[in-house]
N, C-alpha and C positions, 0 to 999 in steps of 0.2 A: 526572854524575848529580845528582839533586835533593838539596838541602840536607837534606831529610827523611831521605834514606837515610844521609847522613854522620852526622847527629845520632843516628839510630837505632843505627848501628854504634858510635858513640862510647859510647852507653849500655851496650852489652853487651861492649865491649872489655875484656879482662882477661887475666891470666896463666894462667888455667885453661881447660880445654876447654869450648867453648860448644856446646850442643845446638840443633837446629832448633826444638825445643819452647820453649826459653828465648828464642830469637830472636823467635818468633811472639808470645810473651807480652809481651815488651818493646816490640815494634813496634805493638801494639794496632791502631788503625784502619787504618793503612797497611800492616799486616803482609802482606796477600795479595800486593800488587804488589811490595813490597820483597823478599819471599822469592823471587819469580820473578827479580828483578834480581840478587839475590845468587847464585842458582843458575846464571845465565848468565855471570856474570863470568869464570869459568875458561875459557869458550869464546870470549871476545872476542880471539881470536888464531887464526892459520891452522892450527895443528897440532891434529888431532883427538885427543880423549881418550875412546876407546870405552867403557871400563869406567865411568868417572865420568859419561859422558853418559847412559847407560841409567838410572842411579840418580837423577840430578838431573832428567833428562827426566820421570821418573815424578812427582817432586815438582811440577814445573811443570804437568803434565797435571792433577793434582789441584787446583792453584790456579786453572787455567782453568775447571775444572768448578765450583769454589767461587764464582768470579765470576758464573757463570750462575745458580747456585742460591741461594746464601746471603750472598755478599759477606764471608764470614769464612773464614780459612785452613782448609784441609782437609788434615789430617795424621793418618796412622795412628799408633798408639802406637810402632810400630817406627821410623817416620820421625821422630817427635819425639825419639827417642833418638839419632839420628845426630849424631855429635860432629864439631865443627870445632876441631882443635887450634890453638894460638896461631899456629903457622907458616902454616897454611893460611888462617886468618882474616886474618893480616897481608897475605897475597897478595890476598885479596878486598878488604881495606880500601884497599890501595894502588891497585888497579884502580878502585875506586869513586871515589877522590879524583881520579884522572886524568880519568874521564868526567864528573865533576861540573862541570868548567869547560865542557865541550861542551854539556851539557844546559842549563846556565844561559843559554847563548847561544841555544839552540834554542827554549826555552819562552817564546814572546812573545805568544801569542793565547789566553789563558784563556777558555773558554766552558763552565763547569761544567754549565749547564742541558742542553747537548747531550752533552758527553763523559761525564757521570755519569748520563745517562738509561738506563733499563732496556734499551731497544733496543740502544744502543751497547755496553753491558756484555755483552749476549748475543753480539753479533757479535764483540766483542773476545775473549770467553771461548772461542768456537769456534775463532778463529784462533790463539789461544795454544795450545790443545790440539793443533791440526794442526802448528804449528811445533815444539812440544815432541816430537811423535811423530817428525818428521823428524830433530830433534836427537838423539833416542835411538837411531837406527839406527847400529849399530856398523860404519860404513863407513870403511875406511882410506884416505880420500881427503882431500886438503887442502881446507880451507874447508867440509867437510861438517857440522861443528858451528857454525862461525862464521856462515854465511849465515842459518840459521834463528834463531840467537841475536840477530842484528841485528834481525830482524822482531819477536822477543819484546821486545827492548830498547825499540823505539819504541812498541809496543803498551802496555807497562807504564808507560813514562814519560809517555805521553799521559794515561792515567788518573791517575797520581800527581800530575802537574802540572796536570791538568784543562785541558790544552791541545789545541785542536781540530786545529791543524796537525800536531803530533806524532802525534795519534791517527789522522789520515788517512794520514800517512806510514807508520805501522805497518801499517795495513790494506792500503795499496797494495803495500808491500814483500811482505807475506804472500801476497797474491793472485798477485803475479808469481812468487813461489817455488812456490806450488801449481801454477800453470800450467806452469812449467818442469819440475817433478817429474812431472806428468802426461804432458807431451810426451816426456820422457826415458824414462819407464816404457813408453810405447807403442813407442818406437824400440827399446828393449832387448827387448821382447816380440816385435816383428817379426823382429829378428835371431835370437832364440832359435827362433822358428818356422821361419825359413829354414834354420837349422842342423840342425833335426830333419828337415826335408823331404828 
């Protein structure tokens, strides 16, 4: 993950509980994308976490909406009060450190004029909302959280690193996921109709 994320997490790292509100305040300009990245870190593994996915999925949906509307983090007072105790924060921090190496190798084509354009932010925001909606579904299926989390990872990293390749990868991964969900939904619906017939 980006050095921006590691530096931001270093700033808020402490022995007491950290709230999402504190995190957003400390992260300032990069808060929106970094909050999304922090929220998907627990899902960068194949085992689904249904309860957590619904809550953090809502946080990510709000940030996708914020990217389209205002470019500033969107958190309700209740969400601002969500606490990350030191143990959970340490898990997030370690995951961020692991992915920082990968992202530093991936971010090689910065094009801020395109990546940070209004049109690209709107497209990215819509895709983040859709991926977060899929991530939020409480499905007891391996990779049900992991796959949309990968899409969100690349979408957010593309904006954060201002990298055109990462941004395109995130959009392509997201579109593939949307198509697969659509096809799967149709197949399931057909099977359901056949069962009722």
